[in-house]
C-alpha positions as a Python dict, from the first residue, in 0.01 Angstrom:
ca = {
    (1, 'M'): (0, 0, 0),
    (2, 'T'): (-177, 382, 144),
    (3, 'E'): (-249, 425, 452),
    (4, 'L'): (-563, 647, 530),
    (5, 'P'): (-544, 932, 753),
    (6, 'N'): (-674, 862, 1118),
    (7, 'S'): (-880, 1199, 1087),
    (8, 'T'): (-935, 1474, 864),
    (9, 'E'): (-972, 1900, 916),
    (10, 'R'): (-1287, 1854, 695),
    (11, 'K'): (-1503, 1586, 531),
    (12, 'M'): (-1595, 1768, 201),
    (13, 'G'): (-1882, 1579, 36),
    (14, 'L'): (-2173, 1578, -167),
    (15, 'V'): (-2534, 1547, -80),
    (16, 'I'): (-2803, 1417, -351),
    (17, 'D'): (-3152, 1453, -344),
    (18, 'L'): (-3330, 1187, -483),
    (19, 'D'): (-3667, 1351, -474),
    (20, 'T'): (-3546, 1654, -690),
    (21, 'C'): (-3304, 1474, -912),
    (22, 'V'): (-3504, 1467, -1266),
    (23, 'G'): (-3229, 1207, -1447),
    (24, 'C'): (-3169, 1495, -1692),
    (25, 'H'): (-2782, 1388, -1701),
    (26, 'A'): (-2673, 1769, -1703),
    (27, 'C'): (-2455, 1681, -1415),
    (28, 'V'): (-2285, 1383, -1629),
    (29, 'I'): (-2223, 1588, -1951),
    (30, 'S'): (-2108, 1905, -1700),
    (31, 'C'): (-1856, 1672, -1530),
    (32, 'K'): (-1747, 1496, -1857),
    (33, 'G'): (-1662, 1839, -2017),
    (34, 'W'): (-1500, 1994, -1703),
    (35, 'N'): (-1283, 1728, -1663),
    (36, 'T'): (-1163, 1653, -2046),
    (37, 'E'): (-1076, 2015, -2027),
    (38, 'N'): (-895, 2087, -1697),
    (39, 'Y'): (-791, 1831, -1430),
    (40, 'G'): (-543, 1598, -1541),
    (41, 'A'): (-583, 1391, -1836),
    (42, 'P'): (-875, 1396, -2121),
    (43, 'L'): (-1132, 1119, -2044),
    (44, 'S'): (-1127, 926, -2343),
    (45, 'D'): (-1410, 810, -2557),
    (46, 'Q'): (-1356, 467, -2755),
    (47, 'D'): (-1576, 460, -3086),
    (48, 'P'): (-1788, 704, -2961),
    (49, 'Y'): (-2024, 726, -3282),
    (50, 'G'): (-1998, 376, -3360),
    (51, 'A'): (-2219, 96, -3302),
    (52, 'D'): (-2084, 4, -2974),
    (53, 'P'): (-1965, 313, -2818),
    (54, 'S'): (-1768, 343, -2432),
    (55, 'G'): (-1641, 595, -2257),
    (56, 'T'): (-1464, 740, -1945),
    (57, 'F'): (-1731, 931, -1663),
    (58, 'L'): (-1655, 1013, -1328),
    (59, 'N'): (-2052, 1041, -1277),
    (60, 'R'): (-2324, 870, -1406),
    (61, 'V'): (-2708, 834, -1325),
    (62, 'H'): (-2924, 553, -1304),
    (63, 'S'): (-3310, 481, -1329),
    (64, 'F'): (-3500, 276, -1124),
    (65, 'E'): (-3862, 199, -1054),
    (66, 'V'): (-3930, 134, -725),
    (67, 'Q'): (-4263, 19, -606),
    (68, 'P'): (-4310, 198, -261),
    (69, 'K'): (-4458, -54, 40),
    (70, 'P'): (-4833, -46, 157),
    (71, 'C'): (-4898, 183, 449),
    (72, 'G'): (-5128, 48, 709),
    (73, 'S'): (-5479, -49, 570),
    (74, 'E'): (-5412, 174, 247),
    (75, 'P'): (-5331, -22, -87),
    (76, 'A'): (-4976, 54, -206),
    (77, 'P'): (-4877, 363, -384),
    (78, 'A'): (-4819, 378, -765),
    (79, 'A'): (-4463, 269, -851),
    (80, 'Q'): (-4208, 555, -892),
    (81, 'L'): (-3917, 647, -1095),
    (82, 'I'): (-3600, 772, -886),
    (83, 'H'): (-3344, 898, -1105),
    (84, 'F'): (-3026, 761, -861),
    (85, 'P'): (-2650, 977, -946),
    (86, 'K'): (-2360, 779, -865),
    (87, 'S'): (-1950, 884, -816),
    (88, 'C'): (-1708, 816, -584),
    (89, 'L'): (-1831, 894, -224),
    (90, 'H'): (-1487, 972, -88),
    (91, 'C'): (-1536, 754, 236),
    (92, 'E'): (-1350, 769, 552),
    (93, 'D'): (-1258, 420, 559),
    (94, 'A'): (-1180, 386, 166),
    (95, 'P'): (-1059, 35, 61),
    (96, 'C'): (-966, 176, -296),
    (97, 'V'): (-677, 345, -98),
    (98, 'T'): (-564, 79, 140),
    (99, 'V'): (-570, -155, -148),
    (100, 'C'): (-352, 31, -375),
    (101, 'P'): (-36, -106, -422),
    (102, 'T'): (147, 191, -544),
    (103, 'G'): (6, 489, -314),
    (104, 'A'): (-169, 625, -644),
    (105, 'S'): (-472, 695, -457),
    (106, 'Y'): (-459, 873, -122),
    (107, 'K'): (-712, 1063, 114),
    (108, 'R'): (-623, 1435, 170),
    (109, 'V'): (-595, 1489, 510),
    (110, 'E'): (-715, 1909, 501),
    (111, 'D'): (-1077, 1830, 344),
    (112, 'G'): (-1101, 1430, 335),
    (113, 'I'): (-1103, 1428, -108),
    (114, 'V'): (-1012, 1076, -219),
    (115, 'L'): (-770, 1142, -522),
    (116, 'V'): (-526, 961, -775),
    (117, 'N'): (-209, 1044, -869),
    (118, 'E'): (-219, 953, -1200),
    (119, 'D'): (161, 965, -1236),
    (120, 'N'): (176, 685, -974),
    (121, 'C'): (-101, 491, -1108),
    (122, 'I'): (6, 170, -1320),
    (123, 'G'): (-347, 62, -1416),
    (124, 'C'): (-377, -237, -1236),
    (125, 'G'): (-748, -215, -1142),
    (126, 'L'): (-721, -332, -789),
    (127, 'C'): (-892, -28, -655),
    (128, 'A'): (-1178, -63, -867),
    (129, 'W'): (-1244, -405, -769),
    (130, 'S'): (-1202, -314, -395),
    (131, 'C'): (-1514, -8, -438),
    (132, 'P'): (-1860, -179, -346),
    (133, 'Y'): (-1991, 122, -532),
    (134, 'G'): (-1839, 90, -872),
    (135, 'A'): (-1714, 440, -881),
    (136, 'R'): (-1384, 400, -1067),
    (137, 'E'): (-1321, 370, -1381),
    (138, 'L'): (-1035, 240, -1603),
    (139, 'D'): (-927, 516, -1917),
    (140, 'L'): (-823, 283, -2163),
    (141, 'A'): (-663, 517, -2357),
    (142, 'A'): (-427, 686, -2072),
    (143, 'G'): (-428, 339, -1875),
    (144, 'V'): (-527, 480, -1540),
    (145, 'M'): (-803, 501, -1317),
    (146, 'K'): (-1032, 777, -1308),
    (147, 'K'): (-1283, 925, -1028),
    (148, 'C'): (-1406, 1221, -881),
    (149, 'T'): (-1200, 1474, -751),
    (150, 'L'): (-1502, 1713, -659),
    (151, 'C'): (-1388, 1941, -891),
    (152, 'V'): (-1057, 2000, -680),
    (153, 'D'): (-920, 2249, -949),
    (154, 'R'): (-1242, 2442, -933),
    (155, 'I'): (-1326, 2469, -509),
    (156, 'Y'): (-996, 2604, -415),
    (157, 'N'): (-957, 2838, -750),
    (158, 'D'): (-930, 3200, -659),
    (159, 'N'): (-943, 3316, -1043),
    (160, 'L'): (-1321, 3186, -1064),
    (161, 'P'): (-1588, 3367, -908),
    (162, 'E'): (-1721, 3249, -557),
    (163, 'E'): (-2056, 3108, -675),
    (164, 'D'): (-1818, 2876, -926),
    (165, 'R'): (-1613, 2738, -691),
    (166, 'I'): (-1773, 2446, -618),
    (167, 'P'): (-1816, 2084, -790),
    (168, 'S'): (-1927, 2149, -1211),
    (169, 'C'): (-2200, 1913, -1102),
    (170, 'V'): (-2348, 2107, -850),
    (171, 'R'): (-2279, 2417, -1027),
    (172, 'T'): (-2494, 2263, -1329),
    (173, 'C'): (-2795, 2083, -1179),
    (174, 'P'): (-3072, 2262, -1320),
    (175, 'A'): (-3316, 2089, -1033),
    (176, 'G'): (-3110, 2192, -761),
    (177, 'A'): (-3079, 1819, -662),
    (178, 'R'): (-2711, 1816, -588),
    (179, 'H'): (-2538, 2035, -275),
    (180, 'F'): (-2174, 2046, -163),
    (181, 'G'): (-2018, 2137, 165),
    (182, 'D'): (-1858, 2041, 460),
    (183, 'L'): (-2023, 1693, 634),
    (184, 'G'): (-1847, 1734, 915),
    (185, 'D'): (-1934, 2063, 1047),
    (186, 'P'): (-2286, 2014, 1210),
    (187, 'N'): (-2345, 2351, 1171),
    (188, 'S'): (-2327, 2332, 755),
    (189, 'D'): (-2595, 2387, 547),
    (190, 'V'): (-2536, 2024, 389),
    (191, 'S'): (-2533, 1897, 726),
    (192, 'K'): (-2833, 2040, 830),
    (193, 'L'): (-3036, 1942, 535),
    (194, 'V'): (-2921, 1579, 616),
    (195, 'A'): (-3071, 1583, 976),
    (196, 'E'): (-3379, 1766, 834),
    (197, 'R'): (-3434, 1474, 549),
    (198, 'D'): (-3293, 1191, 709),
    (199, 'G'): (-3008, 1141, 467),
    (200, 'M'): (-2860, 786, 432),
    (201, 'D'): (-2544, 667, 358),
    (202, 'L'): (-2518, 426, 37),
    (203, 'M'): (-2472, 57, 171),
    (204, 'P'): (-2379, 165, 524),
    (205, 'E'): (-2351, -215, 598),
    (206, 'M'): (-2023, -205, 369),
    (207, 'G'): (-1848, -2, 658),
    (208, 'T'): (-1696, 262, 424),
    (209, 'K'): (-1845, 511, 623),
    (210, 'P'): (-1916, 742, 266),
    (211, 'V'): (-1906, 1078, 322),
    (212, 'N'): (-2167, 1194, 39),
    (213, 'K'): (-2520, 1149, 157),
    (214, 'Y'): (-2868, 1077, -46),
    (215, 'L'): (-3184, 1211, 102),
    (216, 'P'): (-3479, 982, -21),
    (217, 'P'): (-3776, 1052, -196),
    (218, 'R'): (-4051, 1206, -42),
    (219, 'P'): (-4390, 971, -39),
    (220, 'K'): (-4646, 1077, -338),
    (221, 'D'): (-4922, 1264, -244),
    (222, 'Q'): (-5210, 1029, -318),
    (223, 'M'): (-5554, 1168, -384),
    (224, 'E'): (-5888, 948, -406),
    (225, 'D'): (-6087, 1112, -684),
    (226, 'Q'): (-5816, 1267, -949),
    (227, 'I'): (-5911, 1603, -1058),
    (228, 'D'): (-5843, 1720, -1408),
    (229, 'I'): (-5689, 2079, -1356),
    (230, 'L'): (-5829, 2171, -1715),
    (231, 'A'): (-6195, 2078, -1628),
    (232, 'P'): (-6298, 2430, -1522),
    (233, 'L'): (-6139, 2569, -1872),
    (234, 'L'): (-6313, 2314, -2073),
    (235, 'A'): (-6645, 2296, -1914),
    (236, 'P'): (-6920, 2546, -2108),
    (237, 'V'): (-7018, 2908, -1942),
    (238, 'A'): (-7333, 2937, -2067),
    (239, 'E'): (-7606, 2705, -2190),
    (240, 'E'): (-7657, 2930, -2479),
    (241, 'P'): (-7439, 3091, -2657),
    (242, 'G'): (-7476, 3514, -2630),
    (243, 'G'): (-7317, 3826, -2816),
    (244, 'F'): (-7154, 3754, -3162),
    (245, 'M'): (-7134, 3373, -3109),
    (246, 'G'): (-7494, 3390, -3072),
    (247, 'W'): (-7588, 3609, -3351),
    (248, 'L'): (-7303, 3346, -3576),
    (249, 'D'): (-7516, 3025, -3441),
    (250, 'K'): (-7871, 3145, -3568),
    (251, 'A'): (-7692, 3297, -3914),
    (252, 'L'): (-7541, 2926, -3946),
    (253, 'D'): (-7881, 2756, -3894),
    (254, 'K'): (-8042, 2962, -4163),
    (255, 'L'): (-7804, 2829, -4432),
    (256, 'P'): (-7938, 2551, -4633),
    (257, 'G'): (-7858, 2205, -4556),
    (258, 'Q'): (-7846, 2298, -4201),
    (259, 'T'): (-8104, 2193, -3925),
    (260, 'S'): (-8188, 2355, -3614),
    (261, 'G'): (-7873, 2387, -3326),
    (262, 'G'): (-7611, 2425, -3624),
    (263, 'S'): (-7580, 2046, -3704),
    (264, 'N'): (-7640, 1878, -4055),
}
């Protein structure tokens, strides 16, 4: 079994904004591409073009229809579609680490990132069973467990431009819904964002103390009278046409078979 560190020097993690995530899956594809080409063994796929494809992913996006509760005497707002990205949350009290019989799963002291030493992993699946978030997946081709690494091979890579030294999913997100930083530092940008937006833990009742945080969706604006933004463009600008259009209208009225007003 592996012991967790009493404390870590930093708490590197993700902050995911559920209000701005559009469910485009760019983070999923970017994660798959980067981790297949770089860190560890490739993330395998089984029968990718067949009738029942499957594969190993370190990040997945789930979509849910959520019905907000009524506020006071007001009726309940319309249902919202919430896109929910999910990957390893790099918990402070990670059960996947302490249950590992070979010590393959471990949490780093220097940054709090939870990793898997694939050379020591026997693919028993105990870590996957113990994870309440379903964040670990068994790579059927490699026979070992896979999980989000926070792109540990990117964030400390001096050969990359500074703007690329963040997880691939964060670098790729077109909506700016994913943020990366030290959540152990109250003055970091991610910590300030969590404080401003009332960031929350995923399933705090499990007692795992996840480092990653989620920003809740904001309530959508409600309008008593729906306004058609195209109405001003579609409204007539004059009762009677003038200029060239006025001349054309009169000319068409004089054609055989036409009555006043240009109609048959």
